[in-house]
C-alpha positions in Angstrom: -15.2 140.7 -256.1 -14.4 144.1 -257.8 -11.0 144.0 -259.6 -8.9 146.7 -258.1 -6.6 148.9 -259.5 -3.0 148.4 -258.6 -0.7 151.3 -257.7 2.9 150.5 -257.8 4.5 152.6 -254.7 8.9 152.5 -255.3 9.7 154.4 -252.4 8.6 156.3 -249.2 7.1 159.4 -250.0 4.7 157.8 -252.5 3.6 155.1 -250.5 2.6 157.5 -247.5 0.8 159.9 -250.2 -1.1 156.6 -251.3 -1.9 155.6 -247.5 -3.0 159.3 -246.7 -5.7 159.4 -249.9 -7.8 156.6 -248.2 -7.4 156.6 -244.2 -6.9 153.1 -242.7 -6.3 151.7 -239.7 -4.6 148.3 -240.4 -2.2 147.3 -242.7 -0.8 143.9 -243.7 2.2 143.3 -246.1 2.7 140.1 -248.2 5.8 139.6 -250.2 4.0 138.1 -253.0 1.1 140.2 -254.3 -1.1 137.1 -254.9 -1.3 136.0 -251.7 -4.4 136.0 -250.0 -5.5 137.0 -246.7 -6.1 132.9 -245.6 -4.7 132.0 -242.0 -1.7 130.1 -242.2 -3.3 127.1 -240.9 -6.1 126.9 -243.4 -3.6 127.2 -246.8 -3.5 124.0 -248.9 -6.9 122.6 -247.9 -9.2 122.1 -250.9 -12.0 120.8 -248.6 -14.1 123.5 -247.8 -16.0 121.2 -245.3 -12.8 120.0 -243.4 -13.0 121.0 -239.6 -9.4 121.9 -238.7 -10.6 122.8 -234.9 -9.6 119.7 -233.1 -6.4 120.2 -235.0 -5.6 123.3 -233.8 -6.6 122.7 -230.5 -4.1 119.8 -230.0 -1.0 121.7 -231.5 -2.1 124.3 -229.2 -1.7 122.2 -226.0 1.6 120.8 -227.4 2.7 124.8 -228.0 1.8 125.3 -224.6 3.7 122.4 -223.1 7.2 122.8 -225.5 7.5 126.6 -224.5 8.1 125.9 -220.6 11.8 126.1 -221.1 11.7 129.7 -222.6 8.4 130.8 -221.1 5.8 130.5 -218.2 2.5 130.0 -219.6 0.5 129.0 -216.6 -0.6 132.6 -216.4 -1.6 132.9 -220.1 -5.3 131.6 -221.6 -5.9 130.2 -225.0 -5.8 134.0 -226.4 -2.3 134.7 -225.1 -0.9 131.4 -226.5 -2.5 131.7 -229.9 -1.1 135.5 -230.4 2.4 134.2 -229.2 2.3 131.1 -231.3 1.1 133.1 -234.3 4.2 136.0 -233.9 6.7 133.1 -233.6 5.7 131.4 -236.8 3.3 128.7 -235.7 0.3 128.0 -237.7 -2.7 129.5 -236.3 -6.2 131.0 -237.7 -5.1 134.6 -237.1 -3.6 137.0 -239.6 -0.9 139.4 -238.7 -1.7 143.1 -238.9 0.1 146.4 -237.8 -1.1 149.8 -237.0 2.1 151.1 -238.7 1.9 151.3 -242.3 5.8 151.0 -242.2 5.8 148.0 -240.5 3.7 146.4 -243.0 5.6 147.9 -246.2 8.6 146.4 -244.7 7.1 142.6 -244.4 6.0 143.5 -248.2 9.5 144.0 -249.1 11.8 141.5 -246.8 11.9 138.4 -249.0 10.7 137.1 -252.5 13.1 139.7 -254.3 11.6 138.2 -257.4 8.0 138.9 -256.8 6.2 142.1 -256.3 4.7 142.3 -252.8 1.6 144.2 -251.7 0.1 145.5 -248.8 -3.5 145.3 -247.8 -5.7 147.9 -245.7 -8.3 147.1 -243.1 -10.8 150.0 -242.3 -11.4 150.8 -238.7 -13.2 148.2 -236.7 -14.0 147.9 -233.1 -11.5 145.3 -231.6 -13.2 142.1 -230.5 -13.7 142.0 -226.8 -12.0 138.4 -225.8 -12.8 138.9 -222.3 -16.3 138.4 -223.7 -15.1 135.4 -225.7 -13.1 133.0 -224.0 -12.8 130.4 -226.6 -11.0 131.4 -230.0 -12.1 128.1 -231.5 -16.0 128.9 -231.0 -16.7 132.4 -232.4 -19.9 133.2 -234.2 -19.5 135.6 -236.5 -16.9 135.3 -239.9 -14.2 137.4 -238.5 -12.7 140.3 -236.0 -10.1 142.0 -235.4 -8.3 141.7 -232.4 -6.1 143.9 -230.4 -2.7 142.0 -229.7 -1.8 142.1 -225.9 1.6 142.9 -225.4 2.7 139.8 -224.3 6.0 139.6 -226.3 8.7 142.3 -227.1 7.9 141.8 -230.9 4.3 142.0 -230.6 4.8 145.5 -229.2 7.8 146.2 -231.7 5.4 145.8 -234.6 2.4 147.5 -233.3 0.7 143.9 -234.0 -2.9 143.7 -234.5 -5.0 140.1 -235.8 -7.6 139.3 -237.6 -9.2 135.8 -236.3 -11.4 133.8 -238.7 -14.2 131.5 -237.9 -13.5 129.5 -241.1 -9.6 129.6 -241.4 -9.8 128.1 -244.8 -11.3 130.8 -246.5 -10.1 133.9 -247.3 -10.9 137.2 -245.8 -11.4 138.9 -248.8 -14.5 136.6 -249.4 -16.2 137.8 -246.3 -19.2 140.1 -247.2 -18.3 142.5 -244.1 -14.8 142.5 -245.6 -16.0 143.5 -249.2 -18.1 146.6 -247.8 -15.2 148.6 -247.8 -12.3 146.9 -249.7 -13.3 148.6 -252.9 -12.1 152.0 -251.6 -8.9 150.9 -251.3 -6.5 150.7 -254.3 -3.8 147.9 -254.5 -0.4 149.0 -252.8 1.7 147.1 -255.0 5.7 147.0 -254.5 7.4 146.4 -257.7 9.8 143.5 -256.9 13.1 145.4 -258.3 12.6 148.2 -255.7 12.4 146.0 -252.8 16.0 146.5 -251.4 16.1 150.2 -252.1 12.8 150.2 -250.0 14.7 148.2 -247.3 17.0 150.7 -247.5 14.4 153.8 -246.9 12.9 151.6 -244.3 16.2 151.1 -242.3 17.1 154.9 -242.2 13.6 155.7 -240.4 14.0 153.0 -237.8 11.9 149.9 -239.3 14.8 146.4 -239.9 14.6 143.5 -238.7 16.9 144.4 -234.9 13.7 146.7 -234.3 10.9 144.6 -235.6 12.4 141.2 -233.7 14.4 142.5 -230.4 16.1 139.5 -229.6 19.5 137.8 -231.5 17.4 136.7 -234.3 16.4 140.5 -235.3 20.4 141.1 -235.2 21.4 138.1 -237.5 18.3 139.1 -239.9 19.5 142.6 -240.0 23.0 141.4 -241.2 21.9 139.2 -243.0 20.3 142.0 -245.3 23.3 143.6 -245.3 24.9 140.8 -247.0 22.1 140.9 -249.5 22.2 144.2 -250.1 26.2 143.8 -250.2 26.1 140.7 -252.6 23.5 142.5 -254.9 25.9 145.5 -255.6 28.6 143.0 -256.3 26.3 141.1 -258.8 25.8 144.7 -260.5 29.9 145.6 -260.4 31.3 142.4 -261.6 
């Protein structure tokens, strides 16, 4: 893969200038710039030949069984369950993307304050018509873009999309389809020492945990950030 030039972006004005220099449709923020585009279920597996599909199917079944106290899964197919599981932290073959570049910027800054973050960009591709592919574990193409069904408030709040990989152990960056357009996008890097300042900026634009995670969890996460910011200020003044 071609080595891409890195562009550090310390504030919202410079970030939006970079975003507008090459139009992209989807964005993904990662809190450490070296994180690859590997779905969570496929990380930490050295073997390229290990088939994780039976494991994925079994644990998605467990997810369906155990969410009943919180939500009725009776009307949900495997696509709905997979999206819901992904957005609530379960390991799946999906990767989160967003149509809102500021949301991606938030996720690049939200943690790992000793590491530079990164925002990936994805060019336009027609989303997969999942009504024609009923089984998410039996796809014939390397990867596809999926428009998220709005089955959860946080999916709506985050303007969510997904990519799904036929082989969840392989980084999306290694896909020939991805490489066709990747070299037009320079690496957007978020300097680690600017993350808290950027989160403050995003908060002024209404991008914060309480809006991205509309629940008690989101309120707690927002307060936790405010505590983190206050403690950082106290350290500087002490």
